[in-house]
MARZABA-950780 format. One line per field, with one value per residue: residue number from 1; residue in three letters; z, x, y of N, C-alpha, C in turn. Coordinates in Angstrom, 2 decimals, always signed. Layout:
BEGIN
resi: NUM;... .
resn: ALA;... .
nup: Z;... .
neast: X;... .
nnorth: Y;... .
caup: Z;... .
caeast: X;... .
canorth: Y;... .
cup: Z;... .
ceast: X;... .
cnorth: Y;... .
! end
This chain:
BEGIN
resi: 1;2;3;4;5;6;7;8;9;10;11;12;13;14;15;16;17;18;19;20;21;22;23;24;25;26;27;28;29;30;31;32;33;34;35;36;37;38;39;40;41;42;43;44;45;46;47;48;49;50;51;52;53;54;55;56;57;58;59;60;61;62;63;64;65;66;67;68;69;70;71;72;73;74;75;76;77;78;79;80;81;82;83;84;85;86;87;88;89;90;91;92;93;94;95;96;97;98;99;100;101;102;103;104;105;106;107;108;109;110;111;112;113;114 .
resn: MET;TYR;TYR;LYS;PHE;SER;GLY;PHE;THR;GLN;LYS;LEU;THR;GLY;ALA;TRP;ALA;SER;GLU;ALA;TYR;SER;PRO;GLN;GLY;LEU;ARG;PRO;VAL;VAL;SER;THR;GLU;ALA;PRO;PRO;ILE;ILE;PHE;ALA;THR;PRO;THR;LYS;LEU;THR;SER;SER;PRO;THR;GLY;TYR;ASP;TYR;ALA;ARG;LYS;ASN;LYS;VAL;PRO;GLU;LEU;GLN;LYS;PHE;PHE;GLN;LYS;SER;ASP;GLY;VAL;PRO;VAL;HIS;LEU;LYS;ARG;GLY;LEU;PRO;ASP;GLN;MET;LEU;TYR;ARG;THR;THR;MET;ALA;LEU;THR;VAL;GLY;GLY;THR;ILE;TYR;CYS;LEU;ILE;ALA;LEU;TYR;MET;ALA;SER;GLN;PRO;LYS;ASN;LYS .
nup: -48.73;-47.41;-45.22;-44.44;-42.36;-44.00;-43.49;-44.97;-46.86;-45.01;-44.92;-45.31;-46.87;-49.50;-48.66;-48.22;-46.47;-44.48;-44.19;-43.18;-40.70;-39.33;-38.67;-39.62;-37.56;-35.17;-33.27;-32.21;-28.71;-26.63;-23.51;-21.69;-19.00;-16.19;-14.59;-11.20;-8.25;-6.45;-3.17;-2.19;-0.06;+3.50;+4.62;+6.82;+8.74;+11.52;+14.98;+15.74;+16.46;+14.33;+12.00;+9.98;+9.98;+9.60;+10.59;+12.84;+15.81;+15.02;+14.81;+13.86;+14.51;+17.12;+16.66;+15.06;+16.82;+18.53;+16.85;+16.05;+18.26;+19.65;+20.80;+20.49;+19.35;+16.44;+13.89;+12.90;+14.92;+17.08;+18.29;+20.18;+21.38;+19.48;+16.95;+17.22;+17.23;+14.63;+12.95;+13.55;+12.90;+10.18;+9.45;+10.16;+8.29;+5.88;+6.05;+6.38;+3.79;+2.13;+2.65;+1.84;-0.79;-1.51;-0.90;-2.75;-5.26;-4.96;-4.98;-7.48;-9.06;-8.84;-10.34;-11.01;-9.55;-10.99 .
neast: +5.62;+3.39;+3.13;+1.66;+0.97;+0.33;-2.24;-2.80;-0.60;+1.49;+3.38;+4.88;+3.14;+2.28;+0.38;-2.52;-2.38;-4.52;-5.27;-2.83;-2.67;-4.87;-5.23;-6.97;-9.26;-8.60;-10.08;-10.81;-10.90;-13.32;-13.93;-16.85;-17.52;-16.35;-13.27;-13.12;-12.48;-9.78;-8.62;-9.81;-11.18;-10.83;-10.12;-11.56;-14.06;-13.90;-14.35;-12.39;-10.40;-8.47;-9.40;-8.30;-6.97;-4.24;-2.89;-0.63;+1.46;+4.40;+7.41;+9.85;+11.54;+12.42;+13.63;+15.83;+17.25;+18.06;+19.64;+21.69;+23.12;+26.32;+27.90;+30.08;+29.50;+28.96;+26.59;+25.26;+25.20;+23.71;+21.40;+21.95;+22.23;+20.75;+21.42;+24.26;+24.50;+23.42;+25.36;+27.78;+27.13;+26.88;+29.45;+30.85;+29.76;+30.60;+33.32;+33.65;+32.57;+34.33;+36.73;+35.93;+35.71;+38.27;+39.57;+38.10;+38.95;+41.74;+41.58;+40.55;+42.61;+44.72;+46.19;+44.54;+45.29;+46.29 .
nnorth: +0.46;-1.91;-4.64;-7.89;-10.78;-13.72;-15.98;-18.19;-18.80;-18.81;-16.84;-13.43;-11.02;-8.66;-5.69;-3.40;-0.31;-0.20;-2.83;-3.76;-2.61;-3.38;-6.39;-9.50;-10.86;-9.43;-7.18;-3.95;-3.36;-2.29;-1.22;-1.36;-0.97;+0.71;-0.05;-1.76;+0.19;-0.43;-0.80;+1.61;+2.12;+1.38;-2.06;-2.83;-1.38;+0.50;+1.61;+3.23;+6.11;+6.42;+5.14;+3.48;+0.19;-0.30;+1.81;+2.23;+2.82;+4.72;+3.25;+3.88;+6.24;+5.47;+3.25;+4.26;+5.81;+3.75;+2.21;+4.12;+4.79;+5.46;+2.95;+1.48;-1.05;-2.96;-2.24;-4.50;-6.25;-5.20;-5.97;-7.90;-11.33;-13.00;-11.85;-12.09;-14.86;-15.40;-14.12;-15.57;-18.10;-17.62;-16.79;-19.26;-21.05;-19.72;-19.94;-22.76;-23.48;-22.21;-23.73;-26.23;-25.86;-25.30;-27.80;-29.47;-28.35;-28.97;-31.74;-32.16;-31.19;-33.14;-36.02;-39.12;-42.18;-45.36 .
caup: -48.93;-46.30;-45.29;-43.44;-42.35;-44.72;-42.89;-46.00;-47.28;-43.87;-45.24;-45.42;-48.41;-49.63;-48.23;-48.07;-45.02;-43.66;-43.79;-42.41;-39.33;-38.72;-39.11;-39.48;-36.16;-34.15;-33.31;-31.14;-27.44;-25.93;-22.23;-21.32;-17.54;-15.54;-13.63;-9.91;-7.59;-5.42;-2.01;-2.08;+1.31;+4.33;+4.49;+8.04;+9.36;+13.00;+15.56;+16.29;+15.71;+13.18;+10.75;+9.30;+10.86;+9.48;+11.30;+14.23;+16.25;+14.27;+15.67;+13.06;+15.38;+18.27;+16.10;+14.52;+18.00;+19.00;+16.00;+15.94;+19.45;+19.58;+22.00;+19.95;+18.87;+15.01;+13.65;+12.63;+16.32;+18.18;+19.08;+21.11;+21.27;+18.18;+16.07;+17.40;+16.76;+13.17;+12.53;+13.91;+11.92;+8.75;+9.21;+10.10;+7.02;+4.85;+6.24;+5.92;+2.25;+1.33;+2.85;+1.17;-2.31;-1.79;-0.99;-3.93;-6.18;-4.80;-5.36;-8.90;-9.85;-8.75;-11.30;-10.44;-9.56;-11.46 .
caeast: +4.89;+2.94;+3.19;+0.88;+1.06;-0.83;-2.55;-2.75;+0.71;+2.29;+4.43;+4.57;+2.59;+1.95;-1.07;-2.79;-2.21;-5.63;-5.18;-1.68;-2.70;-6.02;-5.25;-8.10;-9.38;-8.37;-10.90;-10.46;-11.63;-13.79;-14.69;-18.23;-17.68;-15.11;-12.71;-13.58;-11.48;-9.16;-8.09;-10.36;-11.60;-10.25;-10.80;-12.33;-14.47;-13.75;-14.88;-11.28;-10.21;-7.74;-10.23;-7.61;-6.34;-2.88;-2.30;-0.11;+2.61;+5.59;+8.51;+11.13;+12.38;+12.93;+14.74;+16.92;+18.05;+18.69;+20.88;+22.63;+23.89;+27.61;+28.44;+31.14;+28.87;+28.58;+25.15;+24.71;+25.20;+23.11;+20.20;+22.40;+22.46;+20.32;+22.41;+25.55;+24.24;+23.36;+26.65;+28.67;+26.69;+27.13;+30.85;+31.32;+29.29;+31.34;+34.74;+33.59;+32.36;+35.57;+37.67;+35.34;+35.83;+39.67;+39.70;+37.62;+39.92;+43.05;+41.43;+40.26;+43.85;+45.54;+45.76;+44.04;+46.21;+45.66 .
canorth: -0.72;-2.54;-6.19;-8.48;-12.18;-14.54;-17.31;-19.28;-19.33;-18.74;-15.74;-12.13;-10.66;-7.14;-5.31;-2.10;+0.17;-0.55;-4.26;-4.12;-2.02;-4.05;-7.72;-10.08;-11.63;-8.75;-6.07;-2.96;-3.81;-1.08;-1.56;-0.59;-0.63;+1.27;-1.04;-1.46;+0.75;-1.32;-0.04;+2.93;+2.24;+0.44;-3.28;-3.07;-0.22;+0.33;+2.86;+3.73;+7.38;+6.43;+4.79;+2.40;-0.85;-0.36;+2.93;+1.97;+3.64;+4.79;+2.93;+4.22;+7.15;+4.87;+2.24;+5.01;+6.19;+2.60;+1.75;+4.98;+5.03;+5.10;+2.22;+0.57;-2.30;-2.84;-2.22;-5.77;-6.98;-4.43;-6.59;-9.02;-12.68;-13.55;-11.16;-12.77;-16.39;-15.41;-13.57;-16.64;-19.23;-17.33;-16.89;-20.61;-21.67;-19.28;-20.49;-23.97;-23.62;-21.95;-24.77;-27.40;-25.57;-25.50;-29.20;-30.03;-27.86;-29.71;-33.08;-32.18;-31.04;-34.18;-37.06;-40.25;-43.24;-46.53 .
cup: -47.63;-46.23;-44.23;-43.56;-43.08;-44.05;-43.83;-46.49;-46.24;-44.09;-45.23;-46.83;-48.37;-49.21;-48.24;-46.67;-44.10;-43.32;-42.92;-40.93;-38.64;-39.29;-38.80;-38.14;-35.03;-34.27;-32.03;-29.94;-26.73;-24.61;-21.98;-19.92;-17.07;-14.66;-12.16;-9.18;-6.49;-4.38;-1.94;-0.82;+2.21;+4.35;+5.66;+8.61;+10.76;+13.69;+16.21;+15.71;+14.45;+11.85;+9.93;+10.39;+10.80;+10.04;+12.77;+14.78;+15.38;+15.08;+15.02;+14.00;+16.51;+17.80;+15.56;+15.66;+18.46;+18.26;+15.76;+17.08;+19.23;+20.87;+21.48;+19.44;+17.32;+14.94;+13.49;+13.91;+17.36;+18.96;+20.04;+20.67;+19.91;+17.03;+16.18;+16.86;+15.25;+12.51;+12.54;+13.01;+10.56;+8.53;+9.17;+8.77;+5.83;+4.85;+5.77;+4.52;+1.61;+1.52;+2.05;-0.38;-2.46;-1.87;-2.35;-5.20;-6.28;-5.33;-6.92;-9.61;-9.78;-9.73;-10.38;-10.54;-10.04;-10.57 .
ceast: +4.58;+2.89;+2.21;+1.04;-0.03;-1.06;-2.73;-1.52;+1.79;+3.52;+3.96;+4.04;+2.31;+0.62;-1.18;-2.59;-3.31;-5.66;-3.96;-1.83;-3.93;-6.18;-6.52;-8.21;-9.16;-9.37;-10.56;-11.42;-12.11;-14.52;-15.86;-18.34;-16.35;-14.56;-13.08;-12.32;-11.05;-8.47;-8.59;-10.83;-10.93;-10.92;-11.61;-12.90;-14.49;-14.25;-13.48;-11.07;-9.40;-8.44;-9.56;-6.93;-4.83;-2.15;-1.86;+0.74;+3.76;+6.76;+9.87;+12.00;+12.93;+14.00;+16.00;+17.80;+18.77;+19.90;+21.95;+23.38;+25.26;+28.11;+29.49;+30.73;+28.51;+26.96;+24.52;+24.79;+24.50;+22.13;+20.64;+22.50;+21.98;+21.12;+23.80;+25.49;+24.22;+24.61;+27.66;+28.42;+27.12;+28.62;+31.38;+30.88;+30.12;+32.85;+34.69;+33.41;+33.57;+36.68;+37.18;+35.71;+37.39;+40.04;+39.28;+38.61;+41.16;+42.86;+41.20;+41.63;+44.88;+45.17;+45.31;+45.06;+45.52;+46.08 .
cnorth: -1.38;-4.03;-6.69;-10.04;-12.89;-15.91;-18.44;-19.77;-19.19;-17.78;-14.43;-11.76;-9.22;-6.93;-3.87;-1.61;-0.22;-1.92;-4.53;-3.69;-2.68;-5.51;-8.44;-10.89;-10.72;-7.50;-5.21;-3.37;-2.43;-1.48;-0.67;-0.23;-0.14;+0.22;-0.72;-0.69;-0.06;-0.41;+1.41;+3.18;+1.22;-1.00;-3.46;-1.74;-0.48;+1.64;+3.59;+5.17;+7.41;+5.95;+3.76;+1.37;-1.02;+0.83;+2.55;+2.86;+3.56;+4.32;+3.22;+5.21;+6.42;+3.86;+3.06;+5.47;+4.90;+2.17;+2.79;+5.54;+4.61;+4.44;+1.30;-0.77;-2.11;-2.96;-3.49;-6.69;-6.19;-4.92;-7.75;-10.36;-13.28;-13.00;-11.90;-14.27;-16.41;-15.02;-14.90;-17.81;-18.90;-17.24;-18.44;-21.20;-21.03;-19.84;-21.98;-24.37;-23.24;-23.06;-26.08;-27.05;-25.80;-26.92;-29.81;-29.56;-28.69;-31.06;-33.21;-31.92;-32.11;-35.42;-38.25;-41.38;-44.52;-47.69 .
! end
């Protein structure tokens, strides 16, 4: 047996298969136009030999050599002072947050004096 939602009684009612699979108000949508092709051509035509403005020099091999050098420095500190400042700030905030949480837990565990 097939069922469909009745708009009059607001309940499920028995129905034939054709009614259950094609509810009223819904019609099959057939598109008459093909969708436009997005990114089929570059956004800007140039006279450069590459033809695309996103084709730049590939820096990946240089960066791989730089980060894979064995000089005893961890990979997250390879770029010098900015990496050191970011690392130290992150560690300070982590330690400070841990201390703050421990103090809050200690204060929450103590009974209040009247």
